[in-house]
Each structure stands twice: as structure tokens, then as C-alpha cells.
N, C-alpha and C positions, 0 to 999 in steps of 0.2 A: 447421422449426420456427424462425422467426426470433429473434434474441437481443433481448430487451427494450430491452438498451442501443443497438440502433442506430437511426438516424434514417433511415426510408425504406429504401433500400438502400445507402446510403452508410456504409461501417464507419469507426467513430472509434477514434483512440489514446486510450488510458486511463493516467493514471500514478496509483499508488497509495504511501500512505503508512501506515507503523506508527510512530505517534508514540511517542517516549519523551523522558524528560528528558535522557538523556546522547546518544543517537543516534536518528535517525529512518529507518528502513529505506524503501528505495522500490523499486518494479517496475513495469514497462512491458508494457502490451499493448494488443491491438486486439480490437475485436468480429466481426472478419471470422475469424480464426482461432480467437478465443476463449482464448488462451492468456496466461499472464504469465511475465515473467522478470525475475529480481532485478536491480537496477541498485546501483551503491554506495550505502553508507548516508551520511548526511550527520550532521555532528557536531551538537549541541545544548548549551548552558551553561545548566544549571538550567531545562530545557524551552525556552528561547530557542533557535529553528534558525540555522543558517548560511544565512539568507535568500539569500546570492550563490550557495552552492552549489544550493540548490534554483532559483533562477532560471536559473542555466546549464543546468540538466536541463531545465527546462520549454522554455527557447528552443532546446536542442537535439532535442527529441522533438516540439515543437508538439501537445502532446495536447488534445483537445477536452473532456475531463473529467477531473478529479482526483476521488480515491476516498480517504477516510480512514477507517481504522478505529478506531473506537470501542469502549473496553473494557467491556463489559457482564459482570457476574457470572452463575452458570449459572441463577441464579433470574430474570434480565433486570433485575435493579436495576443501577443504575451502579457501574462500577469506580471505584478510586481514581482514575484518570486520564482519567475519560471526558469530565469539563468541560473538561479541559486539552485533550483531542484536538478536541472540540467548538469551543472558541476556536481553536486551530489551523487548523481547517476555515474557519473565519469569516476567519480571516487570508488564508489562501491566496486565498479567493474575490475579498478586496478587493484583494490584491495585484496578482492576475495576470488578474482580470476573467474567470474560467473559473468553470462550473459546478461544484460539489463535492457529491459523493455520501457518504453513512455506511454503513459495514458494521461490523456486529459482528464483532470480532477475537478474540473470548473464545477462547482456546486456539491462536491462530494461531500462536504462537512455540514451544507444545509439538510441534505438527504439524510445523513447520519443522525443528527441531531435530534429531531423530532421522533424518527423510530425509537430512539433508546429512551425518550422520556414517555413515549407511549407504553412502552414494555415495563417500565416503574409504574407508572399509572394503574397499570391493570394487573399489577402484582407479580409480573414475571421476573423480575428484577427487583431485588430489595435495597441494594445499594443506591446512592444518591449518584446521578450522573454528575460526572466530572469532565473536565477538558480533556484530560487525557483518555477517557473513556471515548468521547466524540472523534478523536484522532485517530485512535485505532479502527473504531468503526467507519470513519473516512477511508481508512486504508482497505478495509474488507471492500468497500463501494468500488474502489481503484480496481482492486483485484479481481471484483466480479464483472466488473466492465471489460478486463482484459480476457478473461475467460469466455466471456461474450463474443470476443473476435475484436474489441476496440483496439485502437493503439497499435503500435509497431510490435513485430515480431522478432525482436533480437534473439535468435536462438542459436 
């Protein structure tokens, strides 16, 4: 079954973001392998991202699509940062002239944190788990959801 994120038979690179007021987690992946890997989180000050760091990541990876996690509540209503995440998505599209898709990021950090801690406890991860690690692992969860067909398909 072809991935809905593919255009024809050409795999695409995707870069996902877990937006936050202090940090923005990032993860990269592609539609061919349908895998996602965390990238270093970037700093934000009161929700204003380090655009230079984001630009460097975009230029280094050359993604064809950007994915932004939008926090919805369990009942589907907007979470407290939903509008800020959508505004961030608009700014990404304007600054980098790339299509931006949205994915519900509800629970992505809760899913990512224990998995990282379990890897550390098992010895697979040596370094202590920090908040930046969880943010980027949450971005990987968001990207994995998009690769699985969740969210919208702005292409």
C-alpha cells in the first residue's frame, strides 16, 4: 500500500516540529522508509523560535514537506497552544516556501518520555534524558503519525 505522503513513486523528506514556548522539538524522516528520527531541539523565547537554527536544519535536510503538531484536547477542541502552533506553521510556510501539514500532537510528549527513559534504563541510551530530548522525540511521534496517514496532507 503506497504511503499517502508520497507523490507518485518519489520518496519525500519530511521535517516535523513539536512547537513549544521554550523549545521546539524537531524530527526528520522520509516517505520511503516511513521512519522518523529526532533532531536537536531549537530554543524559543516566549514562543518566538530561533529561526536561524530552523533555517540551518531545513537547508541541511532539504525537506519537501514540513509537519507541525497542533495540540488538541482529548475531546478534539483546541489545546492552549493550538493557535500558536498554527501561527508557527503559517510562518514556516511563508519563510521557507514549503507545504506545511498539521497533525494532532495530543499525548506525543507523554508517549515519547517513557520510551526514552526505558532506553536509558536498559543501557541503550547513555546520556540522561533531558527536556530537549523529549521534545524532539515527541516531534518523531508527530512525524510517525503523519507518515501513517494522520493529519492533513498539504502537499
